[in-house]
matplotlib code that plots the C-alpha trace (Angstrom):
import matplotlib.pyplot as plt

x = [106.7, 103.6, 100.0, 99.1, 102.0, 101.1, 97.4, 98.5, 100.7, 97.8, 95.4, 97.8, 98.2, 94.4, 94.2, 97.0, 95.3, 92.1, 93.8, 95.4, 91.9, 90.5, 93.5, 93.0, 89.2, 89.8, 92.2, 89.6, 86.9, 89.1, 90.6, 89.6, 90.3, 87.6, 90.0, 92.5, 89.6, 88.6, 92.1, 92.3, 88.9, 90.4, 93.1, 90.5, 88.7, 91.9, 93.0, 89.5, 89.5, 93.0, 92.0, 89.0, 91.1, 93.7, 91.0, 89.5, 92.8, 93.4, 90.1, 90.3, 89.8, 88.1, 90.6, 90.0, 88.7, 86.3, 85.1, 84.3, 82.3, 80.3, 79.1, 75.6, 75.6, 73.5, 71.8, 70.7, 67.9]
y = [88.2, 87.7, 87.5, 90.8, 92.6, 91.1, 92.2, 95.8, 95.8, 94.6, 97.0, 99.9, 98.7, 98.7, 102.2, 103.4, 102.0, 103.6, 107.0, 106.7, 105.9, 109.1, 111.1, 110.0, 110.4, 114.1, 114.5, 112.9, 115.3, 118.3, 117.2, 119.5, 116.8, 114.1, 111.5, 112.1, 112.0, 108.6, 107.2, 108.5, 106.8, 103.5, 104.0, 104.8, 101.6, 99.5, 101.1, 100.6, 96.9, 96.4, 98.1, 95.9, 92.8, 93.9, 94.7, 91.2, 89.5, 91.5, 90.6, 87.9, 84.4, 81.9, 79.3, 75.6, 75.6, 78.4, 76.7, 73.6, 75.6, 77.2, 73.8, 73.0, 70.2, 67.2, 65.4, 61.9, 60.1]
z = [85.8, 88.1, 86.9, 88.5, 86.8, 83.4, 83.9, 84.6, 81.5, 79.4, 80.9, 80.3, 76.7, 76.3, 77.7, 75.5, 72.4, 73.4, 73.8, 70.4, 68.9, 70.6, 69.3, 65.7, 65.9, 66.9, 64.0, 61.6, 62.8, 62.3, 59.0, 56.1, 53.4, 53.4, 52.0, 54.8, 57.3, 55.9, 56.3, 59.9, 60.6, 59.5, 62.0, 64.7, 63.9, 64.1, 67.4, 68.9, 67.9, 69.3, 72.5, 72.9, 72.3, 74.8, 77.4, 76.8, 77.3, 80.5, 82.0, 84.6, 83.2, 85.5, 86.8, 86.7, 90.2, 89.5, 86.4, 88.4, 90.9, 88.1, 86.9, 88.1, 90.7, 89.7, 92.6, 92.3, 94.2]

ax = plt.figure().add_subplot(projection="3d")
ax.plot(x, y, z, "-o")
ax.set_aspect("equal")
plt.show()
């Protein structure tokens, strides 16, 4: 599997997790029972944290060559 395809899979996972968080947040807002709303809010927090982690993993990481170019060049003399 190529890097681009993996990136798309991870992005779609982050989006899916975010959509689930939004869904459970709406349920929590509409819940009549405060205890049930609290349990749903825990799910919202978990999904949002997982979505953020998935998005972070999907973000482009600088390669070795890019990291070398980012180092400040020291000039002597």
